[in-house]
N, C-alpha and C positions, 0 to 999 in steps of 0.2 A: 513790877512783879507780875501783873496780869499778862503783859507782853511775853515775858519769859515762860510763863505757864502755858499760854496758847502756842508759843513756838515749840515747846516740848511735845505738846499734843499733836501738832501738825507734823513734826519730824517723825513721830511714831506712825501717824496715819498714812503718810505718803510711802513709808517703807512697806506697809501692808497693801496699799492700793496698787503700787507698781511692782511688777515682777523684777524689773531691773532699773536702777537709776545710775547712770554713768556720769560722773562729774569730772570734767576736764578743766585744767587751769585754775584749780583752787589756790595755788600759790600766787596767782595774779591778783587776788582780791586784796585791796588795801585794808589795813586793820582799822583805819579811822578816816573821817571826812576831812575836808569837804569832798564828797563823791556823789556823782550822778550815775546810776545804773540804768542803761538804756537797752531794752530787750524787745524781741519780736513778740507777737501777742496772738497765738492761735487758740488759747484755751482759757479765756476769761479769768476767773478768780484763781484757777490752778497755777497759772504762770507766776504771779507774785508769791504765792505760798511756797512753790518749789525753790525759787531763787532765794527768798528770805531765809529759808531753812538752812542754807549753806553759807550765809553771811553772818559772821560773828557779832558785829555791832547791830544795834537797833536800826531798822530800816523804815523810813517813811515812804508814802506812796502818793503818786499823782493818779487820780482816777476820774472817770467821767462824772460830771455833776448830776447826771440823771439818778444816780443811786442815793443822792442826798435829799430827795424829796420828802422822805419821812423824817420828822424832826428827832425822833428817838434814835433811829439808825444813824442820822447825821451826827448826833452827839457822841455815839459810840465810835464812829469812824474818825471823828476829830480827835478823840482820846487816843486812837490807834495811829495817830500822825498821818491821816489820809487827807490830802489837799485836793479839793475839787477843781477840775478844769472843764470849762464849758466847750462843747462842740456844737456845730450848727444843728445837728439832729437832737440835741438836748434842750434846745430853746423852745419855750412856749410862744404862741402867737403874740407878737408885739415886743418880745424880749430882744435885746441887742447883745451880741457876743462881745464880752469884755473880760479878758483874763488878766488885766493889769494888776488887780488886787491880789490874785492868786499867784501870779508870777512873783510879786513882791514877797508873798508868804514863803515861796520856794527859796528865794534869795535869803530871807531871814533864817530859814532852816539850815541853809548851807553856812551861813555866818556863825552858827553855833557848832561848826564842825560836823554837821549832820550828814547822813547818807540817805538819799531817797531814790526811789525807783520810778521810772517813767516808761511808757510804751509809746514810742514816737510814731507808730503807724496810726494811732488815734482811734482804733476800733479793733474788735476781736472777731476773727472768722477762722474756722477750722478749714484750712486749705494749704496746699503746698505752694505758697506764694508769699513773697515779701511785698506788702503794699507800700505805697509811696510814703517815704519818711517825712513827717512834718518838721517844720523849722523850729518848733517850740522848744525842743531840748537845747538847741544851739543858742536860742535867744535868752533862755534862762541862764545858761552858762556864761554868756558874754555880759549879761546884766550884772551878775555877781562879780565877774572878773573886773568889769569896768568900775564897779563900786569899790572894790578892794585894790584897785590899781594893779591887777594881775599878780599880787604878792602872796596870795593864799594857796597857790598850787592846786587849783581845782582840777580834778580828773573826771573823765567820763569813761565808764567801763561798759563796753557792749557785751551782751550775754545772748547767746543763740540757744533757743529751745527747739529740740527735734523730738517729736513724739512718733512712736511706731503706730499708734492709734490713739489720738487725743481723748476720745470719749469712752475708751474701753477699760474695764477693770483688769488688772494684772497685765497691762501692756508695758512697754518700755519707753524710757525717756533719756535723752542725753542733754546735759547742760554744759555749755562751753563758755567759760569766763575768759574773754580775751584780755590781752595786756591793756592797761588803762591808757586812754588818750590824754595827753597833757594839753589843756586848753591854751596854755602859754605859747605852744607851737604855732597858734593861729593869731597871735597878738598883732604882729606887724601888718598882716593883711586886714585884720579887723579895724585897726586904727586908721588905716589908709582908706578903706571902703567897708563900712559896717555890713552892708548886705552881701558883699562878696565874701567876707569872712564867715558870715552865717551860712551861706550856701556851701562853702568849702568844708566846714565842720559837719554840716548835715550830710554832705556827700561821703565824708569819711566814715560816719556812723553807718550809713547805708551800705557802703562797700564792705565794711568789716562783718556786718550781719549776713549779707548775701554770700560771702565767702564760706560761711560755716553752716548754711542752711540747705535743706532739701527744697529745691524750687522746681516745680513743674507747673507752668502757667496756663495749661489747658487740660481739660478732663482726659483727652486722648494721651497726652504725655504722662499724666498721673497714672492712668491704667497701665500703660506700657512700663512705667517705672516699677509698679507693684509686681508685674509679671516677671520682668527681668530679674528683680531682686530674689523672687522665690526660686527661680531657676538657678541663679548664679551664686546665691549666698553660701550654700554648702560647699560648692566647688572652690570658692575663694577663701572662705574662713578656715577650712581645714581643721586640724586637731588642736585647737587653742583652748586655754582655760576659760571658764565661764565668763569672767569679767572681760577678758580679752575678746571673747566671741561677741558679747553684747556691744562693746565699743567698736569692733571691726564691722559689725552689722550696720551700725549707724553711719560709720564712715563710708561704707559701700553705698548706702542710699544717697549720701551727699555727692560722691564721685559719679555715680550713675546718672543722677539728675543733671549734673553739669555736662556729662558726655551726651546724654539724650538731646539737650538743648543745642549742643555744638553740631551734632549730626543733622538735627532738624533745620538749623539755620544755614549750614555750610555744605552739607552733603545730603540733600533731600532724597536722591535716588537710593543711596545706601540706607537712609533712615526708613524709607518706605519698604524696602526689601526686608530689613530687619523686623519691622512691625508686622508685616504679612507672615513671615516665617514663624514668629513667636505666637501670633494669633492662631495660626493653623495648628501648631503644636498644642497650645493651651486648650483650644476647642476640643481636640481629640482627648486630651487628658481629663477634661472636666466632664465629658459625656459619661465616663465611668467613675468619676469622683475619686481619682487617685492623686494623692498628695505628692509633692516633688521629692520630699525626703525618702519616700518609699521607692520611687523610680530610681533615685540616685543611690539607694542602699546606704544612706548616710548613718543610720543607726541600727541596721539589721545585723551587721557584722557576719554576714554569711550564714546565719542560723535563724531564719525567720520563724520556723516552727517552734524552736526552743523559746524564742522571745514571746511568741503568742501564748505558749503554755505558762510562762512566767507571769505574764499579764493576767491570765485567767486565775491563777492561784492567788495572786496578790489581790485581785478584785473580790474573790470569795472570802479570803481571810480578813480583808479590810471592811467588809460589808457592815458588821455591827458598829464599828466606829463611825462609818459614813452615815448610818441611819441616826445615830445619836447627834452628830453634828448637823445633819439635815433638819431634823425636827426641832432642835433647840435654836436654830438660826433662821428657819423659814419665814417666820412672821417679821422679825426686824429687818431682814434683808429685803423682803417683798415690799415693806413700807418704804425703805430707802430708795428702792428702784422706782416705786410709784411717785415719790416726791421728785426724783431726778427728772422724770418725764413731764412734769408740770409745765416748764417753759417750752415754748416752741423752738427756740434757738438751741441747737444741739451743743453749742459751745459751753452751755451752763450745766450740762448733764454730769460730767465728771466731777467738778467741784461740789455740786449738790449731792451726788451719790456718796462721795467721800465724807462730806460734812455731816449729812444726815445720819449715815451709818456710824460715824464717830460718836454721836450722842445717843442714838436710839439703841444700839447694841449694848452699851453698858447698862442702860435702864432695864432692858430685858434680862441681862445677866443677873442684876440685883433681884428682879422679881422671880426668876427661875430658881436662884439659890435660896431665896426666902421660902419659896414653895416646897423645895426638897427638904429644907431644914424643918419646916412646919410639919410635913408629912412623916418623916422618919425620926426626927428629933435625936439624931446621932451626929455629933460634931465631925467624926471622921468621914462619914458619908457625905456630909455637906462640903467639907474641904476637898474631898476627892472629886465631887461633882463640879465644884468651882474651878478646880484645876483642869478638868476635862473640857470645859467650855471653849476656851480659845484654841486648845489643841485639836479638838474634834472639828471646830469651825474651819481651821486651816486645812485639816485633812480632807474636808469635803471637796476643796478645789483640787487637791492632789489626786483624789479618787476620780473626780470628773475628768481630769486630763488623761489619766490612765485608761479610763473607759473609752474615751474618744479615740485614743491611739489604738486600743485593742480592736475597736469596731473598724477603724480604717485598715489596720493590718489584716484583719480577717477578710474584709472585702477584697483587698489586694491579692491575698493568697488564693481566694476563690477564683478571682479573675485569671490569675496565673495558671490555675489548674484547668479552667475551662477554655481560655484563649491564650495559650503561651506565645503564639506568634504575634498576637496583638501587643502583648507586654514587651516582647523583644523589639517590635517596631517602635513602640513608644520610647524605649531606652535608646535606640539608634537615633531617633529624631532629636532626643534631648542632647545626645553627643554632638549632633550637627549644629544645633542651636548654640551649644557651648563654644564650638569652634568659631562660629560666626561672631559671638560675643567677644571671644578672646582676640580675634582679628580687629574688631571695632575698638577694643580697649587699647591695643597697641597703637592704632591710628590716633586715638585721642591723646594718648600719652606723648606721642611725638609732637602733637599740636601744643600740648601744655609746656613741653620743654622749650619749644621754639618761642612761645609767648614769654616764658620766664627769662630767656636769654636776650630778648629784645630790649 
């Protein structure tokens, strides 16, 4: 019952925390075990919460043993079906790494038709990279299959998590549930050579994850990817509906990352030329702080002055609601942000921010509602105020977004009035960059077709 309650809270919390959650392949999720879910791990506690929220059956977890040091937390984690796995960095001086006992617990969990989640990279870092996949997932799978003589139909489902910004509130995330891998497919190889079977299954897991992830293995590639996406996104996405836009945006990131790696490795001169052209264009655009959607006219619709006026009217009319939301949420949000910044590792910030806000905000709501009722002693005023709290809180973010857009649009229109030639030059350079990117896309598409036909 506690698991179901917490799952409902998490489902609500992630819908508030993320601006967009795109889930692909929900139909691929088996309704029952034995099942191992293997996912990449860029965002510590947020990763298991996001995946478990969309899996109907109860999910157990394999987690690093370092979080089990506190006996009270360890008891709670055990109740929540969390199984510790020791990594080298979790060991104290003199301790020996031995996961035999916990591998056996994992096998017992699967024997009960259970579903558990494991992160085979073995650690969590926020980066556009898939780290080496450890063999532990395959070893647990074969240990179970061996014990049950490959008769229980164990599946391994790889899940790819792609964040637009893993530590940012109201960012976007795409969760891709791939078709389950049938461990029985590796039976013959495993029975002939255990280590060969383990390596093959591990390679399959790594291959499936890499295919669905944004991978940029150097800071230079990562920066180039971000810049290309900002320039190319509006051009490629077009007039799609919101969910399709969010999905396409994530798919663009994945495709661009693969294309960048291909050019870097096989066409270094073209890669360098593309990098220099985009850097030059971006440097010029950033000196005047002009965003790409303004240069591309993606939401101006040919009437920028009308849009500016509409923004101004909306900001004036919405100011009272914004102030109500701001002052009723300032303290709990500030406390949540403060708590999220306690750990030095940025990978903990998003789950801590969401988790602390999920509990702190309702407490403050209760105190504020009690205060209003105590002061006015009118039920209708209390009910109206209680209803206004979540609505005004959500409105603060909408108002903030509108204000930022108004500010950028006003700066752009001022620049257009003062230096129209400079703006025209920027637009021309953007068109040249897009032509270059389109040429690069066709080159990469031809390479992909040749690879698939081989």
